[in-house]
N, C-alpha and C positions, 0 to 999 in steps of 0.2 A: 268155647265162646260163652259169654254170659247169657243165661237163659232170659233174664229181663231185657237185655239188649235185643235178642232175637224176637221176643214177644213184641217189643216196641216197634221194631222194624216191620213185623207182620201187620200190626195195627195201622201203621203209616201206609203201607202198601194197599191195604184194604180201603183205607180212607181215600187215597188218591184214586183208586179204581172207581170208587163210588162217585167222586167228583166228575171223572171222565164220563160216566154214564149219564149223569144229570145234565151235562152240557152238550151231549151229542144231539145231532139233528134228528127230528122224528123220522121214522122209517119211510114215510111217503114224501120226503123232501130230497130232491136231487140237486146237486150242485154242478153248474157249468162255470168254467173259468175263462176269463178273458186274459190271455197271456200270449206274448210274442205276436200280437196283432191277429190272434185267431181265437175263436170260441172252441173250447175243448170240454167234452166231446162236441163235435159239430152237429151231430144228429143224435137225438135220444128218443126212446120210446117209453112212455109212461102210461099208467092207468088213469082214467078220469078221476079227478079229485086230488091228484098229485100236485105238489108245490115244487116249483123250480126256482132256485136261487142262483143268480149270476154274480160272480165275485170277480172284481177287477184286480188282477195281479200284475198288471203293467204299470209303468211309471207315467203313462199318458192316460188321460181320461177316455172313457168309452161310454156309449149308450146302448140300450137294448130297446129296439123299436120293431114292433110287429108290422108287417107290410099291410095288414088290414086295419091297423089302428087299435087293435084289441088291447094292447099293453104298450107302455112307453115309459122308460126311465128318464130321469134327468141325467146329466153327465156324472158318471161315477169316477171319483178319484181313486187312487191306489188303496186297496183293501176295503173299499166301499162295495155294497151289494144292493141288488134289486131282486125282489121276490114277487112271483105271480103264481096263482093257483089255477090250474086248467081243469075246469068242470065238465067241459063237453068234448066228446071225441072229435077228432079231426087232425089235420096237418097244419101246423103253424110255422110260417117262415119269419125270420127276424134278421136284423142287421144292426150294425153300429152306424149311426148317422154321421159320425165324425170320420169314420174309416169304413166306407161302404163295402170294401173287399172282405170285411169280417161278416160272415153270414152263418146262420145256423137254422136248424129245423127241429121242432118238437112234434112228435107223432103221439097223439093221445088216443088210446084204445078204449 
């Protein structure tokens, strides 16, 4: 095989790898998916200061609403997201106000 071609392929692979690292979420960001009318994972445990991003993967809109009113998203269409940073330890319950059977819990240590 041509050495120049191998070198070019290696440079391309390294470049693409670098792009992937640049676009990756920060380490203290956790993703919760809304899919099949469920939040997944339904319960997560995070450290104080962590950011949680909810991503709607359903074809129907969903909301993310804290039962204490601490956080509340607007209706999220497909592939839209909502992000909240949890600064204080505690247990936070939330649901989708459009589909109240969709419930989840964030435990902050």
